[in-house]
C-alpha positions, -999 to 999 in steps of 0.1 A, spaced: 189 36 -568 166 6 -573 186 -25 -569 160 -45 -589 163 -22 -619 197 -5 -617 233 -18 -618 252 -15 -586 281 10 -590 316 0 -597 330 35 -601 327 70 -586 333 105 -600 365 122 -590 373 157 -604 346 151 -630 362 118 -642 348 83 -637 372 63 -615 370 26 -608 364 16 -571 370 -18 -556 334 -30 -551 339 -66 -538 324 -73 -503 359 -83 -490 371 -47 -495 342 -34 -474 350 -59 -447 387 -50 -447 377 -13 -444 356 -20 -413 385 -40 -398 408 -11 -406 384 12 -388 386 -10 -357 424 -11 -357 447 10 -336 464 27 -366 465 65 -367 439 84 -387 465 93 -413 475 56 -417 438 47 -420 432 73 -447 461 61 -468 453 24 -464 416 29 -470 422 49 -502 446 22 -514 420 -5 -506 393 12 -527 412 28 -555 445 9 -555 464 42 -550 460 75 -532 441 98 -556 453 134 -561 420 149 -549 422 133 -515 392 149 -498 369 142 -527 382 106 -529 374 101 -492 339 115 -496 332 92 -525 348 62 -508 326 67 -477 295 72 -499 302 39 -515 309 22 -481 275 35 -469 258 19 -499 249 52 -514 235 68 -482 247 101 -469 262 103 -434 229 121 -422 208 92 -437 230 67 -420 228 84 -386 190 88 -389 186 51 -396 208 41 -367 189 44 -334 218 30 -314 255 33 -317 260 0 -299 282 -24 -317 261 -52 -331 286 -73 -350 322 -79 -358 335 -93 -390 364 -107 -370 346 -123 -341 314 -132 -360 331 -145 -391 318 -181 -387 283 -170 -378 282 -148 -409 298 -175 -431 274 -202 -420 243 -179 -423 251 -170 -459 257 -206 -468 226 -219 -451 201 -192 -460 214 -180 -494 235 -209 -506 265 -186 -509 299 -198 -498 316 -165 -489 351 -182 -488 349 -194 -524 327 -169 -542 348 -149 -567 328 -117 -564 299 -102 -546 291 -65 -547 295 -48 -513 260 -32 -515 244 -66 -522 263 -83 -494 253 -56 -469 216 -58 -478 217 -96 -476 235 -93 -442 208 -69 -429 180 -91 -441 192 -124 -426 162 -141 -410 156 -134 -373 161 -171 -365 196 -171 -378 223 -175 -352 239 -142 -364 207 -122 -359 202 -139 -325 237 -129 -314 229 -93 -324 196 -94 -304 214 -107 -273 240 -79 -276 213 -52 -276 185 -66 -255 178 -47 -223 174 -68 -193 146 -53 -172 127 -60 -140 96 -69 -161 114 -102 -171 112 -133 -150 142 -144 -130 148 -172 -155 146 -148 -184 170 -124 -168 195 -151 -161 192 -165 -196 197 -131 -213 225 -122 -190 243 -155 -199 237 -149 -236 250 -114 -234 282 -128 -217 286 -155 -244 281 -132 -274 298 -101 -260 322 -83 -283 354 -66 -273 349 -29 -265 355 -12 -298 338 20 -309 310 13 -333 323 12 -369 296 35 -383 306 61 -356 342 56 -366 335 60 -403 315 92 -396 344 106 -376 368 94 -403 348 115 -428 355 146 -408 393 141 -405 400 170 -429 378 193 -409 393 184 -376 428 198 -380 443 167 -396 443 180 -431 459 159 -458 476 179 -485 461 175 -520 486 157 -541 503 178 -567 501 167 -602 534 164 -619 537 184 -651 
């Protein structure tokens, strides 16, 4: 898909039928927060499906696949893994909410608290492309930078302090959780396909 030429999707195909999917950026954020929660995998499946479809579709496994395809902005799980060199957690929509809010307001003129709608794919691309001098991108750099002996004592002290200030709670990377979530049906936690009432 070419975002300059094509419309971002607001529906997916389930059992050969086009089904509306909730495409606002807030749903994607709620999904990531759900992945970070302590709920059981079964609870996550049901709540996630309700988030995106408004109900639990009959074809559960296909609905999960399409939901995760949408969450990954049209990328397959293999493409997502290939593009991620590190599984280290870089951000949190909970702990970085103000950094993200102010960055979008300052650089894009978008007030995320008031905007009625912003497609998830557009939000994600804008988030990824935030300027390097934004406080959000700096926080992500501090979280990933490797402090080495090649740095001066002052640099090591500085980056160690920045790492401490911007450290996130220890939670498994959301991309990793989403990939594991995609394999729930194959890992002995099969959800029964819903029977269609006659």
